[in-house]
C-alpha positions in Angstrom: -118.9 55.1 -88.6 -117.7 54.7 -92.1 -114.5 53.4 -90.9 -116.1 50.8 -88.5 -118.3 49.6 -91.4 -115.2 49.2 -93.8 -113.4 47.3 -90.9 -116.1 44.8 -90.4 -115.7 42.7 -93.5 -112.0 42.3 -92.9 -112.3 41.2 -89.4 -115.0 38.8 -90.6 -112.7 37.5 -93.2 -109.8 37.2 -90.8 -112.1 35.3 -88.4 -113.3 32.9 -91.2 -109.8 32.0 -92.2 -108.8 31.4 -88.7 -111.7 29.1 -88.0 -110.8 27.3 -91.2 -107.3 26.9 -90.1 -108.2 25.7 -86.8 -110.5 23.2 -88.3 -107.9 21.9 -90.7 -104.8 22.1 -88.4 -106.3 19.1 -86.3 -108.2 16.7 -88.2 -111.6 15.6 -86.6 -111.7 12.4 -84.6 -114.1 9.9 -83.1 -114.4 8.1 -79.6 -113.9 4.9 -81.5 -110.9 6.4 -83.2 -109.1 7.9 -79.9 -109.9 4.3 -78.4 -108.2 2.3 -81.4 -105.3 4.6 -81.3 -104.7 4.2 -77.5 -105.1 0.6 -77.4 -102.9 0.2 -80.4 -100.1 2.1 -78.8 -100.6 -0.3 -75.6 -100.2 -3.4 -77.9 -97.1 -1.9 -79.6 -95.8 -1.1 -76.3 -96.0 -4.6 -74.6 -95.0 -6.8 -77.4 -91.4 -5.5 -77.6 -91.2 -6.0 -74.0 -92.6 -9.5 -74.1 -90.7 -10.7 -76.9 -87.4 -8.9 -76.0 -87.5 -10.4 -72.6 -87.3 -13.8 -73.9 -84.8 -13.0 -76.6 -82.5 -11.5 -73.5 -82.5 -14.8 -71.9 -81.4 -16.6 -75.1 -78.8 -13.8 -75.7 -77.4 -14.1 -72.4 -77.0 -17.8 -72.6 -75.4 -17.6 -76.1 -72.9 -15.1 -74.5 -72.1 -17.3 -71.5 -71.8 -20.4 -73.9 -69.5 -18.6 -76.2 -67.5 -17.5 -73.3 -68.1 -13.7 -73.7 -69.1 -11.3 -70.9 -72.0 -9.3 -72.1 -71.8 -5.7 -71.3 -74.0 -4.5 -68.5 -74.8 -1.2 -66.9 -73.0 -0.3 -63.7 -74.3 1.7 -60.6 -72.4 4.7 -61.6 -73.6 4.6 -65.4 -77.3 4.2 -64.2 -76.8 7.3 -61.8 -75.2 9.2 -64.6 -77.7 8.3 -67.5 -80.4 10.7 -66.4 -78.0 13.6 -66.5 -76.6 12.7 -69.9 -79.9 12.3 -71.3 -81.0 15.7 -69.8 -78.0 17.2 -71.8 -78.9 15.6 -74.9 -82.6 16.5 -74.7 -81.8 20.1 -73.9 -79.2 20.2 -76.7 -81.8 18.9 -79.3 -84.1 21.6 -78.0 -81.6 24.5 -78.5 -80.9 23.2 -82.0 -84.6 23.1 -82.8 -84.9 26.8 -81.7 -81.9 28.2 -83.6 -81.7 26.1 -86.6 -84.1 25.0 -89.2 -85.6 21.6 -88.0 -85.8 20.5 -91.7 -81.9 20.2 -92.0 -81.6 18.6 -88.5 -84.1 16.1 -89.1 -82.6 15.2 -92.6 -79.4 14.6 -90.7 -81.2 12.3 -88.0 -83.2 10.6 -90.8 -80.0 9.4 -92.4 -78.7 8.3 -89.1 -81.5 6.5 -87.9 -82.2 4.8 -91.3 -79.0 3.2 -91.0 -79.7 2.2 -87.5 -83.1 1.2 -88.3 -82.1 -1.3 -91.3 -79.7 -3.0 -89.1 -82.1 -3.3 -86.1 -84.9 -4.7 -88.5 -82.4 -7.2 -90.0 -81.6 -8.4 -86.5 -85.2 -8.7 -85.9 -86.2 -10.5 -88.8 -83.5 -13.1 -88.8 -85.1 -15.9 -86.7 -88.4 -15.1 -88.7 -86.8 -15.4 -92.0 -85.2 -18.6 -91.0 -88.6 -20.2 -90.2 -90.5 -18.7 -93.2 -88.0 -19.5 -96.1 -88.6 -22.9 -97.6 -86.1 -25.7 -96.7 -85.4 -26.0 -100.4 -83.5 -22.8 -100.3 -80.2 -23.5 -98.8 -78.7 -21.1 -96.0 -75.5 -20.8 -97.4 -72.7 -19.2 -95.0 -70.3 -16.4 -96.2 -67.4 -14.9 -94.5 -66.0 -11.4 -95.4 -62.3 -11.1 -94.0 -60.0 -8.2 -94.7 -56.6 -8.4 -92.8 -53.5 -5.9 -92.5 -50.1 -7.7 -92.4 -48.9 -11.1 -93.0 -49.5 -14.5 -91.1 -48.7 -14.1 -87.2 -48.5 -10.5 -87.4 -51.7 -9.9 -89.2 -54.8 -8.1 -87.8 -58.3 -8.2 -88.6 -59.8 -5.2 -90.3 -63.3 -6.8 -91.3 -64.1 -10.1 -90.1 -67.9 -10.5 -90.8 -70.0 -13.6 -91.1 -73.2 -14.0 -92.6 -75.6 -16.2 -94.5 -77.8 -16.1 -97.5 -80.8 -15.6 -95.2 -79.2 -12.5 -93.7 -79.0 -11.1 -97.3 -82.9 -11.6 -97.6 -83.4 -9.8 -94.2 -81.2 -7.0 -95.3 -83.0 -6.5 -98.6 -86.3 -6.4 -96.9 -85.0 -3.9 -94.2 -83.6 -1.8 -97.1 -87.1 -1.7 -98.8 -88.7 -0.6 -95.5 -86.2 1.9 -94.8 -86.5 3.5 -98.5 -90.3 3.6 -97.7 -89.7 5.5 -94.5 -87.0 7.8 -96.4 -89.5 8.6 -99.1 -92.8 8.7 -97.4 -92.2 9.2 -93.8 -95.2 7.1 -93.2 -96.3 6.3 -89.7 -96.3 2.6 -90.3 -92.8 2.5 -91.6 -91.8 4.6 -88.5 -93.6 2.1 -86.1 -91.7 -0.9 -87.7 -88.4 0.8 -87.2 -89.5 1.9 -83.6 -90.6 -1.7 -82.5 -87.4 -3.1 -84.1 -85.4 -0.6 -81.7 -87.3 -1.5 -78.8 -87.0 -5.1 -79.1 -83.5 -4.9 -79.8 -83.0 -2.6 -76.8 -84.7 -4.9 -74.3 -82.8 -7.8 -75.8 -79.4 -6.3 -76.0 -79.1 -3.7 -73.0 -78.8 -5.6 -69.8 -79.0 -4.4 -66.2 -76.7 -6.8 -64.1 -78.8 -6.4 -61.0 -81.8 -5.1 -59.3 -79.9 -2.2 -57.5 -78.8 -0.9 -60.7 -82.2 -1.3 -61.9 -84.0 0.9 -59.0 -81.1 3.6 -59.4 -81.8 3.9 -63.4 -85.7 3.9 -62.9 -85.7 6.3 -60.1 -83.4 8.7 -61.8 -85.3 8.6 -64.9 -88.6 9.1 -62.9 -87.4 12.5 -61.8 -86.1 13.2 -65.2 -89.5 12.4 -67.1 -91.3 14.6 -64.4 -89.0 17.6 -64.7 -88.8 17.7 -68.4 -92.6 17.3 -68.9 -94.3 19.2 -66.1 -91.4 21.7 -65.4 -90.8 22.6 -69.1 -92.1 22.4 -72.4 -88.7 20.9 -73.8 -89.7 17.3 -73.8 -93.1 17.8 -75.8 -91.3 20.3 -78.0 -88.6 17.6 -79.1 -91.0 15.0 -79.3 -93.2 16.9 -81.7 -90.2 18.4 -83.9 -88.2 15.2 -83.9 -88.8 13.3 -87.0 -87.1 10.1 -86.4 -88.4 6.5 -85.4 -87.8 7.1 -81.6 -91.4 7.1 -80.8 -94.3 5.0 -81.5 -97.5 6.8 -83.2 -101.0 6.0 -84.2 -103.5 8.0 -85.7 -106.5 9.2 -83.6 -108.5 10.0 -86.9 -107.8 6.7 -88.7 -111.6 5.9 -89.0 -112.0 9.3 -90.8 -109.2 9.6 -92.9 -107.7 6.1 -93.3 -104.2 5.4 -93.8 -103.5 9.1 -94.7 -104.6 10.2 -91.1 -102.3 12.8 -89.4 -103.7 13.4 -85.9 -101.4 11.2 -83.9 -101.0 10.0 -80.5 -97.6 9.0 -79.4 -95.5 7.2 -76.9 -91.7 7.5 -76.7 -89.5 4.3 -77.0 -87.9 5.4 -73.8 -91.1 4.7 -72.0 -91.0 1.0 -73.3 -87.4 0.2 -73.5 -86.3 1.4 -69.9 -89.1 -0.6 -68.0 -88.6 -3.4 -70.5 -84.9 -3.9 -69.5 -85.8 -4.1 -66.0 -88.7 -6.6 -66.6 -86.3 -8.5 -68.7 -84.0 -8.8 -65.7 -86.9 -10.2 -63.7 -87.5 -12.9 -66.1 -83.7 -13.9 -65.9 -84.1 -13.8 -62.1 -87.4 -16.3 -62.6 -85.2 -18.6 -64.6 -82.2 -18.6 -62.3 -84.9 -19.6 -59.3 -85.5 -22.8 -61.4 -89.1 -23.2 -60.0 -90.6 -23.5 -63.4 -92.6 -20.4 -63.4 -92.1 -16.5 -64.5 -93.9 -15.3 -61.4 -92.2 -11.9 -61.0 -91.9 -11.3 -64.8 -95.6 -11.9 -65.3 -96.7 -10.0 -62.4 -94.5 -7.2 -63.3 -95.2 -7.2 -66.8 -99.2 -6.9 -65.8 -98.2 -3.8 -63.5 -96.5 -2.3 -66.6 -99.8 -2.5 -68.6 -101.9 -1.0 -65.7 -99.5 1.8 -65.4 -99.5 2.5 -69.1 -103.2 2.5 -69.1 -103.2 4.9 -66.1 -101.0 7.2 -68.2 -103.4 7.2 -71.1 -106.4 7.7 -68.9 -105.0 10.7 -67.0 -103.6 12.2 -70.3 -107.1 11.8 -71.9 -108.9 13.3 -68.7 -106.5 16.4 -68.2 -105.8 16.9 -72.0 -102.2 17.5 -71.2 -99.1 15.4 -71.9 -98.0 13.0 -69.1 -94.7 11.8 -68.1 -95.4 8.0 -68.5 -92.6 7.1 -66.1 -94.5 8.8 -63.4 -96.9 5.8 -63.4 -94.6 3.1 -64.8 -91.9 3.3 -62.3 -93.8 2.9 -59.2 -95.6 -0.1 -61.0 -92.6 -1.8 -62.2 -90.6 -1.1 -59.1 -93.4 -1.5 -56.4 -94.8 -4.8 -57.7 -91.8 -7.2 -57.8 -90.3 -5.7 -54.5 -93.6 -6.1 -52.5 -93.9 -9.7 -54.0 -90.4 -10.5 -53.2 -90.9 -9.2 -49.6 -94.3 -11.1 -49.1 -92.6 -14.4 -50.6 -89.5 -14.2 -48.6 -87.3 -13.8 -52.0 -86.2 -10.2 -51.2 -82.7 -11.4 -50.3 -82.4 -13.7 -53.4 -83.9 -10.8 -55.6 -81.1 -8.2 -54.6 -78.4 -10.8 -54.6 -79.1 -12.0 -58.2 -76.6 -10.9 -60.9 -76.6 -11.8 -64.5 -72.7 -11.6 -64.2 -71.4 -12.4 -60.6 -68.6 -10.2 -59.7 -65.4 -12.1 -59.1 -64.4 -11.6 -55.6 -60.7 -11.6 -54.6 -59.7 -14.6 -52.7 -59.3 -14.0 -48.8 -56.4 -15.6 -47.0 -57.9 -18.9 -45.2 -56.7 -19.8 -41.5 -54.5 -22.4 -42.9 -52.6 -19.8 -44.8 -51.8 -17.2 -42.3 -48.3 -16.1 -42.2 -46.2 -16.5 -38.9 -44.1 -13.8 -37.6 -40.4 -14.7 -36.9 -39.5 -14.3 -33.3 
């Protein structure tokens, strides 16, 4: 009896400590806070797709006007992408298992700081051009560093920029310094949105077939790594880099210092986004004065994202967003194109038509000598 009496306070104390830890580990949330968090994630997801799609149309036109051929993803690239992505994901998972995540995140933070500053500068460039008063001249500069002399010279550095670009760079460096020092979720989202818009703008699928291969492959990839293993969730929670958008569910309780986050990976934005951007370019090629396929698929993406959030909230388990987004983004335009008689035009459309070798005509047939 004495032993049981002396053990009782210890177990009570441990229970109290454990209860306190459980309460403090996950800050309290409210229904309103959860709703605000999910709604904010949806808004932050759709804005990069919308603006990135229109920027992709402008980017493609500029490339064609300059006589340059934009790099596009081939069918083989689309087929192998989920394989390479799986290898990279599992490699990160192993790193986090065997090495201190502090050192890994320190290295990745520096890498994404550099990329984030460039992405944010590119995003801010047209905005700064509109905001800066006309009284401030946009002076051009050209840094040229060559090797050799005259005709035998080759460029090592050939970079053109303007004074407005310098302003964009300074603002981006300030945001980057904030992210490095505080790792604040707002700074993370600024970089994440910049990555997403640039990804949708600059990454081009040449045709719908390539898009179907890519989306179907990543559909299986997402299901396997989320439902089949804990790899995706572990890496997402351990990876301290702006490759995901986050929003606190306890914002109303703890303000800007909130820490109980809902998150959405950038892949769930960029991958469907580059396909939706392709549909906008297809709409433009039809010259009907409408953006029918873009708007319909964009709306389907929003519904798919809402379905993801609803299922995740009901079952209290992480969901592979592409499980819902891929059927919505593929099924909508294909069904509508079939009903409207545009299915052949949709599958025949290419941003960069492949040049076919000239075939001999009847008049150019060779004649055999007797």
